[in-house]
N, C-alpha and C positions, 0 to 999 in steps of 0.2 A: 742212072747217075744218082749218087748220094748227095744231097744238099747240105749246105752249112747247118740249117736248122735240124735235119736229121742226124747230122754228126753230134750236134749239141744234145739231142735227145738221147743219143747213145743206147737205143733200145737193146736189152739183152733178154732174150727168151730162156728162162731158167728151167721151165719144163713145158708140157703141152700147154697148159693153161695160166702160167704165171710168168710175168714180165717184170724187169728191173729198169728203171729209168734213173739217170744221174741227174744231178742239180746243176744248172749253169747260171753264173752271176748276170748273164744278159736278160734273165727272165723277170727280175724282182720289179715290183711295183710297191714302193714302200716296204711294210713288213711282210708282204705276202709275194707269192708266185702269181703272175698275170693270169686271168681266166682264160684269156684267148690262147695262151700257151698251153694251159692244162688242156683245153679242148683239142688243141693239135696232137699233144701227147696221146690223148685216148684215140683220136682218128688215126695216127700213126700206128699204134698198137692194134687196133681194128684191121687195118690193112695187113699188118704182118701175121695176125692171126689166120685170115683167110688165105695168105700165101703159104703157110705152113700146116697148121694142125686142120684146118678146114679147106685145104686146097682142091680135095676131090669135088667141092661145091662148084668150082669154076665161077665164082662171083667176085670180080675184082673191084667193084665199085660200091661205094658206101651210098645208099640212098638217103637215109636220115639219122640223126642222132638226137637223143634227148638226154640232156646233162643236168643233174641235181647237184650243185654246189653245197654240201652240207656243213663243212667246216673249212675254216682258212688253212691253206697249204702253205706251210713254212719253208724255208730255205735249207731243204733237205732232200735227199733222195726218195724215189717213190717205188712202191710195189703195185702193180695192177694185176688183179686176178679176174680171169674171165670164165664165165659160166655159158655153155651154149644152151640157149633157151629153144630154139627151133632151127633145124635145117630143112629146107624146102627147095623144090626145083625153081621157084621163080624168086623167092626172097629167102633169106636166113636172118635170124635175130640172135645177138648175144648180149649179154649183160657184163658191165665191167665195173670193179670195185677199186678205187685207188686209196691206198693206205700210206702212212708214213711212220718212221720210229718215233718214239716218245714214250709218254705215260700209257697211252692206249694204242699201241701198234696195230691193233686188230680192229679199231673203230674206223669205218670208211671216212675218208674226207670228201670223197666224190663217188655218187652212184651214176651210172650211164647205161643207156641201152642203144645199140646200133643195129639198124637193119641194112642189110647189104643184098645187092643184086648184080646183074650183069646187063650194062646198057646196050650191049650188042644183041641181046635177046629181047624181042617184042613180047610183051605181055598183054597187049591189047590194041586198040585204035589210037591213032594220031590225028589232030586237028588243030589248025592254027586259031588263035582268038585275037581281039582287037586290043590286047593289053599293051600298055606302054606307061612309062613314068610320067605321072602328072603331079606337079607342073614339069614341063620338059627341062632336062639340065641343059646348061650352057654347051655349045658345040664342042665335040671332042677336040682335044689339043692338036697341034700341029707337030707330030712326032719328030720329024726332021729338024724343026726348029728346036725343040727341046733338047735334042742330042747334041746340037751344035751351041747349046747355050745362048740361043737367041730367045728374046721374049715372046711368049704366046699371046694372043689376043684377048683369051678368056680365061687362063689359068696361071697360077703363080707357084713356083715350086718352094718347098720348105723341108728341112730335115731336123728331126727331134734329135738332139744330141746332149744327153745329160745323164743323170743317176737313175732316173725313173724309166724303167724298161729300155736298157741300153741296147737291146736288139734293133730298135729303130734307128740307131745311127747308121744302119746299112740300107735304110730305105729313104725314098724321096716320095713326098707327098705333094699333090697338087691341090691348091684351094682356089675357088673361083674369085675372079676379079668382082669387085663390089660386095664381097662378103656374103652374109647369110640373112637375107631380108625376111624370110618366113620363119616365124617362131616355131621351133620343133623340127626343123628340117636341114640337114646338112649334106652337101654333096662333096666328094673328093676322088681324086685318082691315086693309086698306090703302085709303087714299084719296088722290088728289091735290089736295083742296080743290074749288075751283070747276071745275078741269079734269077732264073725264071720262076715264075709262082707255079707251084704244083698244088695238089689237092691238100696237103698238110700246110701249106702257106695259106691257102683259101681258107682253111678252118680258122687260122689265127687271124685273118682279116676280118672275120665276123666280130671280133671285139677289138680290133685296132681302130678306135673310133674316137672322136671328141667326147668329152664328158658332157652328155646332154643335159644333166643338171646344172652344171656350171654355165653352159651356154644358155639354156632358157632363163637362168636367173642373172645372167650377166655378171658373174662375181669377179670377172678380171683375172680368174686363176690361170695356171698354167696350162690347163686343159680346156679351158673356155675357147670355143671356135671362134667366137667374135675377137677375143684378145690376139688369138693366133693370126687370123685373117688381117687384123689392122697392123700387127707388126710386119706381116709379110709385104702388105701393100707399101708401107713407108719404106722398106728396105728395096723392094723392086723400083721405087721412083729414082733411087740413086744407083742401083746395081741391076739394070734389066737383064733378065735372062739367068741370073746367077742365084742359085738357092740360097734362101736364108737358113742359117744353123741357130736354132733355139736351143739354148741349154736350160736345163732344170736340176733341182737338187731335192734330196729328201727333206731337207728343211723347209723349202718352198711347199712341199706336199704337205708336210704337217701343219704348217701356219696358213696353208691354203682354205678354200671354200668347202666344196663337197667331195664325197667319196662315194662312188657308185659301186655297190656291192651286188653282183649278179646271183639271184637264187637259182633260177633254172634258164638254160639256153637250149632251144630247138633249132636244129640246122637241117635243111634240106638241100641236097645237090641235085641240080637239074640236069647235068649232063657230064660226061667225062671230059676233061681237058685233054689237049693234045700231048703226045707223049713228050715233046720238048717243052711243054708249059707255056704259059703266057708272060709277056713282058710286063703288061699294065693292067690293073682291074679297077673298075669304077664302083664305088660304094655311095649309096643313098641311105641315110640313117634318118628315120622317123619316129618322133615321140608324140604320141597322141594326148598324154596327160600326165603331169607330176602333181600327185595329190598325197597330202600327209606322209610324204617320204616315200610313197610307192609309184614306180614308174614303168611304163612299157616301153621298149625300144625295138624297132623293127629294121633289120639291115637287108637291102638288096644289093646284091653283087652282080656286075655285068662284066663280059669281055670287052676288048677294044671295039667290036662291033655292036656292042650294046645288047648283046643277047644275054638273057639272064643266066647265070651259072650256079647260083647259090642264094637262098633266102634264109634269114635266121630271125628268131624273135628272143629277146632277153625279158625276164621279169626281174626288175631292179629294185632295191631298197638303197635310198639315199641317206647317208649318214653324214655328219660334220667331220671333216678330215682329221680334226684334233681328237674326237671320240674314237675314231678308227684305231688310231696309234694307241690310245689307253686301252681299249679293248684287247688289242693284240697283245699287250703286256700281260693281261690276266689270261687271255687265251693260251699263251706259252706255258703259264703255271699250271692250268688245269686240264688242258687238252680240249677245251670245249669250243662251242661255236662263238663267232664274233657277235652274232644277233641274240 
């Protein structure tokens, strides 16, 4: 089944190793395309490549992706060129270069590698460990209560509905009651409503997170988890069980606090999702240190049984939001990097 996200990507295979992607307004985050969307586009392209050009490999599952965000992606269509680096019995690896029209149409905006496998084929031993999230998150929501718009004991619903990343208006997120008491750690649940989460959505979720810089610094900006949590708690007191709709604008973003620019993103998929997808995904976001504008961000995503299904790591440069918009103006002129 083709999802709304896949329809928006509108991936067209121009030849065996070249793919075309349309631009959609739901993907904008200020002057650029959201990094999670770009990762999802590359993931979707990889899946298509192994369904068509490399179908003989019988490797339907992406094991890992490494993505270098070299230059800002503008509000334009994209061309993805694929190079087959290695085809093997257990795993295969491809390289992807994403370009856009402009002064330098052959200069890559993103370079990525993807390693692909078949999770049905055992490559070696299996053994459990004692791993679990520490500290333990709040108990999972009562899904029947949420479906009936009754208040949950531990989680509060919110919908982000504004000019920044409009795709989020189709999502419901759950924030923990009591907020985020541990600096650098945020938990939440995410759903795309009636649309089930597949592996492309899962890739997007690795970057659909609170601004950890705003949250650590408590800027009060529109992506500060503390500010969102406080607003959600206040709303829930008067409207128990009803999701809060939070609006935002480009003007707020430009006048806001921090802007997180991901330099590299590494994603590992731990298992294949069910064919019908999953309804809710849990995310834990952890930042160990923000120092001199450089920040690590680690994301662990679990299914409703709290089994890990995906882990990701960002290397982030933190800029002032106003500087980001100023750099974008220059970037549009010379086709260069934001940094």
